[in-house]
C-alpha positions in Angstrom: 73.6 -49.5 -51.1 70.9 -48.8 -48.6 71.2 -52.3 -47.1 75.0 -51.8 -46.7 74.5 -48.5 -44.9 71.9 -50.1 -42.7 74.3 -52.9 -41.7 77.1 -50.4 -41.0 74.7 -48.3 -38.9 73.6 -51.4 -36.9 77.2 -52.4 -36.3 78.1 -48.9 -35.1 75.1 -48.8 -32.8 76.0 -52.2 -31.2 79.6 -51.0 -30.8 78.4 -47.8 -29.1 76.2 -49.7 -26.7 79.0 -52.1 -25.8 81.4 -49.2 -25.4 79.2 -47.6 -22.7 80.7 -49.9 -20.1 84.1 -50.5 -21.6 85.5 -47.0 -22.4 86.4 -44.4 -19.8 85.1 -40.8 -20.2 87.3 -38.2 -21.9 90.4 -37.3 -20.0 90.2 -33.9 -18.4 93.9 -33.1 -18.5 94.6 -29.8 -20.3 97.3 -28.8 -22.7 98.9 -30.5 -25.7 99.2 -34.3 -26.1 100.3 -36.5 -29.0 100.7 -40.1 -29.8 101.0 -42.3 -32.8 103.3 -44.7 -34.6 105.2 -45.4 -37.8 104.9 -48.9 -39.2 106.9 -50.6 -41.9 105.1 -53.7 -43.4 107.3 -56.1 -45.4 106.8 -59.4 -47.2 109.1 -61.2 -49.6 109.2 -64.4 -51.8 112.1 -66.0 -53.5 112.4 -69.0 -55.8 115.4 -71.0 -57.2 114.9 -74.0 -59.4 111.4 -74.2 -58.0 109.5 -76.6 -60.4 105.9 -75.5 -59.5 107.0 -72.0 -60.6 106.8 -68.6 -59.0 108.1 -65.0 -59.4 110.7 -63.5 -57.0 109.0 -60.5 -55.4 109.4 -58.1 -52.5 107.0 -55.5 -51.1 107.1 -52.8 -48.5 104.5 -50.4 -47.1 105.3 -47.5 -44.8 102.5 -45.9 -42.9 102.1 -43.1 -40.3 99.1 -42.8 -37.9 99.6 -39.8 -35.6 97.4 -37.7 -33.3 98.0 -34.2 -32.0 95.4 -33.0 -29.5 94.8 -29.9 -27.4 92.4 -29.3 -24.5 91.9 -26.0 -22.7 88.8 -25.3 -20.5 85.7 -25.9 -22.7 87.8 -26.1 -25.9 89.3 -29.1 -27.6 91.2 -29.5 -30.9 91.8 -33.0 -32.3 94.1 -33.6 -35.2 94.9 -36.9 -37.0 97.5 -37.5 -39.7 97.2 -40.6 -41.9 99.8 -41.3 -44.5 101.0 -44.5 -46.3 103.0 -45.5 -49.3 103.7 -49.0 -50.6 105.8 -50.5 -53.4 106.2 -54.0 -54.8 108.9 -55.3 -57.0 108.9 -58.6 -59.0 110.8 -60.0 -62.0 108.1 -59.6 -64.6 106.6 -56.2 -63.8 109.4 -54.3 -62.1 108.4 -51.7 -59.5 104.7 -50.7 -59.0 102.8 -48.7 -56.4 100.5 -50.7 -54.1 99.4 -48.0 -51.6 99.3 -44.2 -51.6 97.4 -42.1 -49.1 97.7 -38.7 -47.5 94.9 -37.5 -45.2 94.6 -34.8 -42.6 91.7 -34.6 -40.2 91.0 -31.7 -37.7 88.1 -31.0 -35.4 87.7 -27.9 -33.2 85.1 -28.2 -30.5 83.6 -26.2 -27.7 81.7 -27.9 -24.9 77.9 -27.5 -24.9 77.8 -28.1 -21.1 76.1 -31.4 -21.9 77.7 -34.7 -21.3 80.1 -35.6 -24.2 78.6 -33.0 -26.6 80.4 -30.1 -28.2 79.8 -27.5 -30.9 82.4 -28.3 -33.6 84.0 -27.3 -36.8 85.7 -30.0 -38.8 88.2 -30.1 -41.7 89.4 -33.0 -43.9 91.9 -33.1 -46.7 92.8 -36.1 -48.8 95.1 -36.8 -51.8 98.0 -39.0 -52.7 101.8 -38.6 -53.1 102.6 -39.8 -56.6 101.2 -40.8 -60.0 99.1 -44.0 -60.2 98.2 -46.1 -63.2 95.6 -48.7 -64.3 97.8 -51.7 -64.5 96.0 -53.5 -67.3 97.5 -56.2 -69.5 98.9 -53.7 -71.9 100.7 -51.6 -69.3 104.1 -51.3 -71.1 106.2 -48.6 -72.6 104.2 -45.5 -73.6 101.3 -46.4 -71.3 103.3 -45.0 -68.5 102.6 -41.5 -70.0 99.0 -41.8 -68.9 98.6 -41.5 -65.1 95.1 -42.1 -63.6 95.8 -40.2 -60.4 98.6 -38.2 -58.7 99.3 -35.5 -56.2 96.3 -33.1 -56.2 95.0 -35.4 -59.0 92.5 -35.5 -57.4 92.5 -33.8 -54.0 89.5 -33.5 -51.7 88.9 -30.7 -49.1 85.8 -30.5 -47.0 84.9 -28.5 -43.9 81.9 -27.3 -42.0 80.2 -26.6 -38.6 78.4 -29.3 -36.6 78.2 -31.3 -33.4 80.7 -33.6 -31.8 79.9 -36.4 -29.5 83.2 -37.6 -27.9 83.2 -40.0 -25.0 86.9 -40.7 -25.1 89.9 -40.4 -27.5 88.9 -43.8 -28.7 85.2 -43.2 -29.4 83.7 -40.2 -31.1 81.1 -39.1 -33.8 81.0 -35.8 -35.6 77.9 -34.7 -37.5 78.3 -31.7 -39.9 75.0 -31.0 -41.6 76.3 -28.0 -43.7 79.5 -29.2 -45.2 81.3 -27.7 -48.2 83.4 -30.1 -50.3 85.9 -29.3 -53.0 87.4 -31.7 -55.5 90.5 -30.5 -57.3 92.3 -31.8 -60.4 95.4 -29.7 -61.0 96.5 -31.3 -64.3 95.5 -33.9 -66.9 94.7 -37.5 -65.7 93.3 -40.3 -67.8 90.7 -43.0 -67.7 91.0 -46.1 -69.8 88.3 -47.2 -72.3 88.6 -50.8 -73.4 86.1 -51.8 -76.1 86.7 -55.6 -75.5 89.2 -55.7 -78.3 93.0 -55.5 -78.4 92.8 -51.7 -78.4 93.0 -49.6 -75.2 92.1 -46.0 -75.4 93.2 -43.3 -73.0 90.8 -40.4 -72.4 92.0 -37.2 -70.9 90.3 -35.3 -68.0 90.0 -32.4 -70.6 87.7 -34.6 -72.7 85.5 -36.4 -70.2 84.1 -36.0 -66.6 86.7 -37.3 -64.2 86.1 -37.8 -60.4 82.9 -35.8 -60.9 84.9 -32.7 -62.3 83.4 -31.5 -65.6 85.5 -31.8 -68.8 88.1 -29.1 -69.1 87.5 -27.9 -65.5 89.8 -28.3 -62.4 87.2 -27.9 -59.6 84.0 -29.4 -58.4 82.0 -27.9 -55.5 79.5 -29.9 -53.4 77.3 -29.0 -50.5 75.9 -31.5 -48.1 76.1 -33.4 -44.8 79.2 -35.3 -43.4 79.2 -37.9 -40.6 82.5 -39.1 -39.3 82.9 -41.8 -36.7 86.0 -43.2 -34.9 86.1 -46.3 -32.6 89.2 -48.1 -31.3 89.0 -51.0 -28.9 90.8 -54.2 -27.9 89.4 -57.4 -29.3 91.5 -59.4 -26.8 94.9 -59.0 -25.1 97.5 -57.6 -27.6 94.9 -57.4 -30.5 93.3 -54.0 -31.2 90.9 -52.8 -33.9 90.7 -49.2 -35.2 87.6 -48.2 -37.2 87.3 -45.0 -39.2 84.0 -44.3 -41.0 83.0 -41.3 -43.2 79.7 -40.7 -44.8 78.8 -37.8 -47.2 75.6 -36.8 -48.8 75.6 -34.1 -51.5 72.4 -32.0 -51.2 72.9 -30.6 -54.7 73.1 -33.9 -56.6 71.6 -37.3 -55.8 71.5 -36.8 -52.0 70.3 -40.3 -51.3 73.4 -41.7 -53.0 75.9 -41.4 -50.1 79.7 -41.5 -50.5 81.3 -44.0 -48.0 84.8 -44.4 -46.8 85.6 -47.1 -44.2 89.0 -48.1 -42.9 89.7 -50.9 -40.5 93.2 -51.4 -38.9 93.8 -54.6 -36.9 97.1 -54.8 -35.0 98.2 -58.1 -33.5 101.1 -57.2 -31.2 104.0 -59.6 -30.9 106.2 -57.4 -28.8 107.0 -53.7 -28.4 108.7 -53.7 -31.9 107.0 -56.3 -34.1 103.3 -56.9 -34.9 101.2 -58.4 -37.6 99.0 -55.7 -39.2 95.9 -55.9 -41.3 94.4 -52.9 -43.0 91.1 -53.0 -45.0 89.6 -50.0 -46.7 86.5 -49.8 -48.9 85.3 -46.6 -50.7 82.0 -46.0 -52.5 82.0 -42.8 -54.6 80.2 -43.0 -57.9 82.0 -39.8 -59.1 85.2 -41.9 -59.1 83.9 -45.4 -59.8 80.4 -46.9 -60.0 81.1 -49.6 -57.5 83.0 -50.4 -54.3 86.8 -49.8 -54.3 88.6 -52.2 -52.0 92.2 -52.1 -50.6 93.8 -54.6 -48.3 97.3 -54.7 -46.8 98.6 -57.5 -44.6 102.1 -58.2 -43.3 104.7 -58.2 -40.6 105.0 -54.8 -39.1 108.1 -53.1 -37.6 106.7 -50.4 -35.3 108.1 -47.1 -34.0 105.8 -45.8 -31.3 105.5 -42.2 -30.1 
């Protein structure tokens, strides 16, 4: 884990050094500004009398990436909305969820009269829209009664004061050394215990620790440090990369064991409407899973820009 964090820190440092000459300083225009886009990613396969075999399938992923910002004198207020939902349909499994994310980020800052630096207060909220399941080999019939996640199952809310370094709307780092973090579970969810036999057991959040929340409880409180970084740049003409990194260390329990959430969005523009989009996300949070969680979405995008 330490090696991975060291590599990420090195990459971030190199990008920041390169950005010194490639990114213009923060725009000084005052008032409200907003920008963003809605993207529909689609892919589909169909077979008829195809001897090598194959399942008919179709998939769609709808995502929103939107910024609402405000600048007035020494004050700034940056807000980002990230939302996505994806479904796939095939002949064997029917309809299943492939993506589900709702995230709100907000940073209020006041200039320190030093270049690019501000006092700040940040807030982050994360959850998902609908129930999710562990699609194991026995996922049929009554297993659909055992969701492993859902709306506010769990939900994460964190906030705290700190320091913001912002060179432009495309390059910023916020450091919050005293952050409160809450994990909510509003109703029962389940984990699956497979004893390497034909039997699969579902364990309720009332019976075991789930997402770090103690059995029978609905809330976990943590206190620690949060570091959030954002960097967007053009790899080459019509190809852009967006990087969003969040690190969290809980002072109260295993402070050296950092939570990590990294998202990379690459957009390869075809024209003003169509693009090829790649999203890669990796999460490390041993309260949820003792290992790296990985999500990847790739497809042709239909874009509506604001």
